[in-house]
C-alpha positions in Angstrom: 0.0 -0.2 0.1 1.4 3.0 -1.1 0.3 6.5 0.8 0.5 9.7 -0.8 1.9 12.6 1.2 -0.1 15.5 1.3 1.5 18.5 -0.2 1.2 21.4 2.5 1.6 24.8 1.2 4.1 27.2 2.9 2.8 29.4 5.2 3.9 32.9 5.1 2.5 36.5 6.1 2.0 39.0 3.8 3.7 42.1 5.1 2.6 44.4 2.4 -0.6 45.6 4.1 1.3 46.0 7.5 3.8 48.4 5.9 1.1 50.2 4.0 -0.8 51.0 7.5 2.6 51.8 9.0 3.4 54.0 6.6 -0.2 55.7 6.8 0.3 56.3 10.4 3.5 57.7 9.7 2.2 60.2 7.5 -0.6 61.0 9.6 1.4 61.8 12.8 3.9 64.0 10.4 1.2 65.9 9.0 -1.0 66.2 12.4 1.9 67.3 14.2 2.4 71.1 15.6 5.7 72.7 15.6 6.1 75.2 18.5 9.0 77.6 18.7 10.9 77.6 21.8 10.0 80.8 23.8 12.1 82.2 26.5 10.5 83.4 29.7 11.4 86.7 31.3 12.2 86.1 34.9 12.4 88.4 37.4 14.4 86.7 40.7 13.5 87.9 43.9 15.5 89.5 46.4 16.5 87.7 49.5 15.9 88.9 52.9 16.8 87.5 56.1 19.6 87.0 58.7 23.1 86.5 57.3 24.6 82.9 57.8 26.9 82.6 61.2 30.5 82.4 60.4 32.2 78.7 60.4 35.8 78.5 60.5 35.8 75.6 57.7 33.6 76.3 54.8 33.9 76.4 51.0 33.1 79.2 49.0 32.5 78.6 45.2 32.2 81.6 43.5 31.1 81.9 39.7 31.8 84.9 37.8 29.7 86.5 35.0 32.0 84.9 32.3 31.7 81.7 33.9 35.3 81.6 35.8 34.9 79.4 38.7 37.0 80.3 42.1 36.9 77.8 45.1 38.2 79.7 47.9 40.2 82.2 46.1 41.4 79.6 43.6 40.8 79.6 40.1 39.2 76.2 38.8 37.9 74.9 35.5 34.2 74.8 35.1 33.9 71.4 33.8 31.4 69.5 36.2 34.2 66.5 36.9 36.7 69.3 37.2 34.5 71.1 40.1 33.6 67.7 41.9 37.6 67.2 41.8 38.1 70.3 43.3 35.5 70.4 45.9 36.6 66.9 46.9 40.4 68.0 47.5 39.3 70.9 49.4 37.1 69.4 51.7 39.4 66.5 52.5 36.3 64.3 52.2 34.6 65.9 54.7 30.6 66.0 53.5 29.9 68.1 56.3 31.6 71.0 55.5 29.2 73.9 54.5 29.4 75.4 50.9 28.4 78.5 49.7 27.8 79.0 46.1 28.1 83.2 45.3 27.1 83.4 41.4 27.1 86.7 39.6 23.7 87.7 38.4 24.8 87.6 34.8 26.0 84.3 35.1 24.6 81.6 32.9 22.3 79.3 34.7 24.4 76.1 33.7 27.2 77.3 35.5 25.1 77.2 38.7 23.6 73.9 38.2 27.0 72.5 37.3 28.1 73.9 40.9 24.7 72.4 42.4 25.0 68.9 40.7 28.6 68.6 41.8 28.1 69.1 45.2 25.1 67.0 45.2 26.8 64.5 43.5 29.6 64.4 46.3 27.1 64.1 49.1 27.2 67.8 50.5 24.0 68.7 52.3 24.8 71.9 53.8 24.4 74.4 50.8 23.9 77.9 51.1 23.2 80.3 47.9 24.7 83.8 48.4 22.3 86.7 47.7 22.8 90.2 48.1 20.2 92.3 50.5 17.7 94.2 48.9 17.8 97.8 48.6 15.6 100.3 50.4 13.7 102.2 47.6 11.9 104.7 49.6 
């Protein structure tokens, strides 16, 4: 007895309709997307009132000039984040309880202040002070 094998058709998925649908979705999202222009916000920073911080013997003072020059306790350092972290670590001798005062010029770029805050946070400093100028009486 001779059995005939049934021929099986190859199973395949036709990808053409899938590609068409994805292409149409892509065109739909490209056409319906609204593009907005980046705008800048005018920010008026408040003046700070309060008591001056008590003087401490060991502290770090990080000064950021208007042109982005960083100085740590009077010594100029690079504005690169890794260099700021290294300088803070070296100057504090690894003591994370040393208070840090960040004094940035009003015209300094915001990214420089963020770099300083990020470096101090990455090293684990938790006593951060932002220096501010007392308001001028306008009476």
